[in-house]
C-alpha positions in Angstrom: 0.0 0.0 0.0 2.7 2.6 0.9 4.5 2.0 -2.4 1.3 2.4 -4.5 0.4 5.6 -2.7 3.8 7.1 -3.4 3.4 6.2 -7.0 0.2 8.2 -7.1 1.8 11.3 -5.5 4.6 11.6 -7.9 2.6 12.9 -10.9 0.8 15.3 -8.7 4.0 16.7 -7.3 5.4 17.2 -10.9 2.3 19.1 -11.9 2.4 21.3 -8.8 6.0 22.1 -9.5 5.3 23.2 -13.0 2.4 25.4 -11.9 4.6 26.9 -9.2 7.4 27.6 -11.7 5.0 29.1 -14.2 3.6 31.4 -11.5 7.0 32.5 -10.5 7.9 33.4 -14.2 4.7 35.3 -14.6 5.3 37.3 -11.4 8.8 38.2 -12.6 7.5 39.2 -16.1 4.8 41.4 -14.5 7.3 43.0 -12.3 9.6 43.8 -15.2 6.7 45.2 -17.3 5.6 47.5 -14.5 9.1 48.6 -14.0 9.7 49.2 -17.7 6.5 51.2 -18.0 7.5 53.4 -15.1 10.9 53.9 -16.6 9.4 54.8 -20.0 7.0 57.2 -18.4 9.8 58.8 -16.4 11.8 59.3 -19.6 8.8 60.7 -21.5 8.2 63.2 -18.7 11.8 64.2 -18.8 11.4 65.2 -22.6 10.1 68.7 -23.3 6.7 68.8 -25.0 6.8 70.5 -28.4 4.7 73.6 -29.1 1.4 73.0 -31.0 1.6 73.6 -34.8 0.5 77.1 -35.8 -2.8 77.6 -37.6 -2.4 77.6 -41.4 -3.2 80.9 -43.1 -5.8 80.6 -45.8 -7.5 83.1 -48.2 -11.2 83.3 -47.7 -14.2 85.0 -49.3 -17.8 85.5 -48.3 -20.9 84.0 -49.7 -23.2 86.5 -51.4 -26.6 85.1 -51.9 -28.7 86.3 -54.8 -32.3 85.7 -55.8 -31.5 84.6 -59.3 -28.9 84.5 -62.0 -28.5 85.1 -65.7 -27.7 82.4 -68.2 -26.3 83.1 -71.6 -28.2 81.2 -74.3 -26.5 80.6 -77.6 -28.1 80.1 -81.0 -26.1 79.2 -84.1 -26.7 81.2 -87.3 -25.1 82.4 -90.4 -23.8 85.7 -91.8 -25.4 86.3 -95.2 -25.1 89.2 -97.6 -28.2 91.4 -98.1 -28.2 90.4 -101.8 -26.5 87.6 -103.6 -27.2 86.8 -107.2 -25.8 84.8 -110.0 -25.5 87.1 -113.0 -26.5 85.3 -116.3 -27.4 86.2 -119.9 -31.0 86.0 -121.0 -30.1 84.6 -124.3 -27.7 81.9 -125.5 -24.4 82.9 -127.0 -20.7 82.6 -127.0 -18.9 84.6 -124.3 -16.6 87.1 -125.8 -14.9 88.2 -122.6 -15.3 88.1 -118.8 -14.0 91.4 -117.3 -13.8 90.5 -113.6 -12.2 87.9 -111.3 -13.1 86.4 -107.9 -12.8 88.9 -105.0 -12.9 92.0 -107.3 -15.1 94.9 -106.3 -17.5 96.2 -108.9 -19.8 99.3 -109.0 -23.5 99.3 -109.9 -23.9 99.2 -113.8 -20.3 98.0 -114.4 -20.0 95.6 -117.3 -18.7 92.2 -116.1 -19.0 90.1 -119.2 -19.9 90.3 -122.9 -21.3 88.0 -125.6 -20.2 87.7 -129.2 -22.5 90.3 -130.9 -21.5 89.8 -134.6 -24.9 88.3 -135.5 -27.1 91.0 -133.9 -24.8 93.7 -135.3 -25.3 92.3 -138.8 -29.0 92.1 -138.2 -29.0 95.8 -137.1 -27.2 96.8 -140.3 -29.8 94.9 -142.4 -32.6 96.6 -140.5 -31.1 100.0 -141.0 -30.8 99.5 -144.7 -34.4 98.3 -144.9 -35.5 101.4 -143.0 -33.7 103.7 -145.4 -35.3 101.9 -148.3 -38.7 102.1 -146.6 -38.2 105.8 -145.8 -37.7 106.4 -149.6 -40.8 104.5 -150.5 -42.8 106.4 -147.8 -41.6 109.7 -149.2 -42.6 108.7 -152.8 -46.0 107.5 -151.6 -46.6 110.8 -149.8 -45.7 112.9 -152.8 -47.9 110.7 -155.1 -50.8 111.0 -152.7 -50.4 114.8 -152.5 -50.3 115.1 -156.4 -53.4 112.9 -156.8 -55.3 115.0 -154.2 -54.4 118.2 -156.1 -55.5 116.6 -159.4 -58.7 115.6 -157.9 -59.4 119.2 -157.0 -59.0 120.1 -160.7 -61.2 117.2 -161.8 -58.3 115.2 -163.4 -58.2 112.4 -160.8 -60.9 110.3 -159.2 -61.6 109.7 -155.5 -60.6 106.1 -156.0 -57.1 107.0 -157.2 -56.6 109.3 -154.2 -57.8 106.6 -151.8 -55.3 104.1 -153.4 -52.3 106.4 -153.0 -53.4 107.3 -149.4 -53.7 103.7 -148.3 -50.4 102.8 -150.0 -48.8 105.6 -147.9 -50.4 104.3 -144.7 -49.2 100.8 -145.4 -45.6 101.9 -146.1 -45.6 104.0 -142.9 -46.8 101.0 -140.9 -44.0 98.9 -142.4 -41.5 101.6 -141.5 -42.8 101.6 -137.9 -42.4 97.8 -137.9 -38.8 98.2 -138.9 -38.3 100.8 -136.2 -39.6 98.3 -133.7 -37.3 95.6 -135.0 -34.4 98.0 -134.6 -35.4 98.8 -131.0 -35.6 95.0 -130.3 -32.2 94.7 -131.9 -30.8 97.4 -129.6 -32.2 95.5 -126.6 -30.5 92.3 -127.8 -27.2 94.2 -128.1 -27.7 95.8 -124.7 -28.4 92.4 -123.1 -25.2 91.0 -124.6 -23.4 93.0 -121.9 -23.8 91.6 -118.4 -23.9 94.5 -115.9 -23.8 94.5 -112.1 -27.2 95.4 -110.7 -25.6 96.7 -107.5 -22.2 97.5 -106.0 -20.6 94.5 -104.5 -17.9 91.9 -104.7 -17.5 89.0 -107.2 -17.8 85.8 -105.2 -17.4 83.2 -108.0 -16.6 83.1 -111.7 -18.2 80.1 -113.4 -17.6 80.7 -117.2 -14.8 82.1 -119.2 -14.3 83.6 -122.6 -15.2 81.1 -125.4 -17.7 79.2 -123.4 -21.3 78.8 -124.7 -23.6 80.5 -122.2 -27.0 78.9 -121.9 -29.9 81.2 -121.0 -30.0 81.7 -117.2 -26.6 79.9 -116.6 -24.6 82.0 -114.1 -21.4 83.5 -115.3 -20.4 85.2 -112.1 -21.9 85.4 -108.6 -22.2 88.8 -107.0 -22.7 89.7 -103.3 -23.8 93.2 -102.2 -21.2 95.5 -100.6 -23.6 96.6 -97.9 -23.3 95.3 -94.3 -24.4 91.7 -94.1 -27.3 90.3 -92.0 -27.2 87.5 -89.4 -29.9 84.9 -89.9 -30.6 82.6 -86.9 -33.4 80.2 -86.0 -34.9 80.9 -82.5 -37.3 79.1 -80.2 -40.7 80.5 -81.1 -41.5 81.4 -77.4 -38.2 83.3 -77.2 -38.6 85.0 -80.6 -42.1 86.2 -79.5 -40.4 88.2 -76.7 -38.1 90.1 -79.1 -39.0 93.4 -80.7 -37.7 95.1 -83.8 -34.8 97.4 -83.0 -33.7 95.3 -80.0 -29.9 95.1 -79.7 -28.0 91.8 -79.4 -24.5 90.4 -79.3 -23.3 88.1 -82.1 -20.1 86.0 -81.6 -18.2 85.2 -84.8 -15.0 83.3 -84.3 -14.5 84.9 -80.9 -15.2 88.4 -82.1 -18.2 90.1 -80.5 -20.3 92.1 -83.0 -23.3 94.4 -82.2 -26.5 93.5 -83.9 -30.0 95.0 -84.2 -33.1 92.9 -84.8 -34.5 93.9 -88.2 -37.5 91.5 -88.2 -38.8 88.0 -87.7 -40.1 85.5 -90.3 -43.9 85.4 -90.3 -43.9 81.5 -90.2 -42.0 78.7 -88.6 -39.4 76.6 -90.4 -41.2 73.4 -91.4 -38.1 71.3 -90.6 -36.6 72.8 -87.4 -39.9 74.3 -86.1 -37.9 77.5 -85.3 -38.6 81.0 -86.2 -36.0 82.9 -88.3 -34.8 86.2 -87.0 -32.8 88.7 -89.0 -30.2 90.9 -87.3 -28.5 93.9 -88.9 -24.8 94.0 -88.1 -23.6 97.3 -86.8 -20.6 99.1 -88.3 -17.2 97.5 -87.7 -15.0 94.8 -89.1 -17.5 92.8 -91.2 -17.1 89.0 -91.2 -17.0 87.3 -94.6 -20.2 86.2 -96.2 -21.2 82.7 -95.1 -19.5 82.8 -91.7 -21.0 81.0 -88.9 -21.8 82.8 -85.7 -23.7 82.6 -82.4 -26.4 84.9 -81.1 -26.0 85.6 -77.4 -29.1 86.2 -75.4 -29.1 86.7 -71.6 -32.0 85.1 -69.8 -32.9 85.7 -66.1 -33.6 82.6 -63.9 -35.3 83.2 -60.6 -33.5 80.7 -58.3 -31.7 81.6 -55.0 -28.0 80.8 -54.8 -24.5 82.2 -54.9 -21.7 82.4 -57.4 -18.4 80.6 -56.4 -15.3 79.8 -58.3 -14.9 76.2 -59.5 -11.8 75.9 -57.5 -13.9 76.2 -54.3 -15.9 73.1 -55.0 -14.8 69.6 -53.8 -16.3 66.5 -55.4 -17.8 64.0 -53.0 -19.3 60.6 -53.4 -22.0 59.8 -55.9 -21.7 63.1 -57.7 -22.1 65.4 -54.7 -20.2 68.6 -54.2 -19.2 70.6 -51.1 -17.6 73.8 -49.9 -15.1 74.3 -47.2 -16.1 77.0 -44.8 -14.3 78.7 -41.9 -16.0 79.4 -38.6 -14.2 80.4 -35.3 -10.9 79.5 -36.9 -11.8 76.0 -37.8 -12.5 74.5 -41.2 -16.0 73.1 -41.8 -17.8 71.6 -44.7 -21.1 72.5 -46.3 -23.1 70.6 -49.0 -23.5 72.4 -52.4 -25.5 71.8 -55.5 -24.4 73.1 -58.9 -27.3 74.9 -60.7 -25.3 76.6 -63.6 -21.8 76.7 -64.9 -20.3 79.8 -66.5 -16.6 79.6 -67.6 -14.6 79.3 -64.3 -17.4 79.8 -61.8 -20.6 78.1 -60.7 -24.0 79.1 -59.4 -24.7 76.9 -56.4 -27.3 76.2 -53.7 -26.5 74.4 -50.4 -26.5 74.3 -46.6 -24.4 77.5 -46.4 -25.9 80.9 -45.4 -25.5 84.4 -46.8 -22.2 85.9 -45.5 -20.6 82.6 -44.7 -16.8 82.5 -45.0 -15.5 79.9 -47.4 -12.3 78.9 -49.2 -12.3 80.0 -52.8 -9.1 78.1 -53.6 -6.6 75.8 -52.0 -9.1 73.3 -50.7 -6.6 70.5 -51.2 -4.3 71.9 -48.5 -6.7 71.7 -45.6 -9.2 69.2 -44.1 -12.4 69.7 -42.1 -11.6 70.3 -38.4 -8.2 71.9 -39.1 -7.3 75.2 -37.4 -6.7 78.0 -39.8 -6.1 81.7 -39.9 -8.6 83.4 -42.3 -7.3 86.2 -44.5 -10.3 87.7 -46.4 -9.5 88.6 -50.0 -11.5 90.8 -52.4 -10.1 88.9 -55.5 -13.1 86.4 -55.3 -15.8 88.9 -54.5 -18.8 88.6 -56.8 
């Protein structure tokens, strides 16, 4: 029995020894940890605490709330000459000469081209010869009629003879009148063989040259009037109805701003675009070339409360949201913003901010909400 009891106590003694040893190790480790923490705390207390970082200086501006804003609406149109016409001959013929080139200025009535007129000139000579012959016959008939009338008064000629000579004179005079009419028509043909400018302007194109056969109505040259051009633009009918003749407008042509005056509106809508055509007279100045494309600028007032801020003041948030950084009591805050309209480098916004609130117009990437800053108000961003 004693030997079996001793065998049972040996494992228990081993386990107890291990537990005791583990407890001694843990106590020593705890003592070292407490001592180390105390040593570290003492060293930390011995180090001088650095001064707090100074507040960052930032440029700020103030929110100026407005009850509405203006948007600039743009409508594309075209610069067109007051008059543009293709000059052509009324009759067919061979072109003898074209006297102008593209880009050349001409005056009203100036000859720009001529047809070969040898045939109508020959016809004129023939008609002139016929008229001279007819004039001689008329004179003979007149004298004969006068003699027969005198003989009748003496009783040597009958009434029938006088009537015959009188009617012969009338017939010959009618034929002479017909020849005169033919000569007048020939003069018109010769006159129309010269193509003249109906108004002062500039030659835009030259289609035919000397030696070409000109068909009736086929343009030889195209002429544009030298007067200030007009600007034609299609407008929304509701907007066009608010315009009045004489109203001034701004026309942008390739970056150049031109003054315009509304001359009139088309009485009907365009069947394709359903817009109403407006015609603007361009005021004196450097005139753009005919056919140039421009934009009509019309300012429209939108009644919607908000404020103008530079685009550099806006920070993009999640899901397409925007925000402004504000400054209150020297601390950076954040306010929600909604963009209503964009205009070049600024935006018209609504949000949780109030009138007079101080915000950062630029440099929003250099600060974060909650950061202490020193505000320096600037007038560079004032609306």
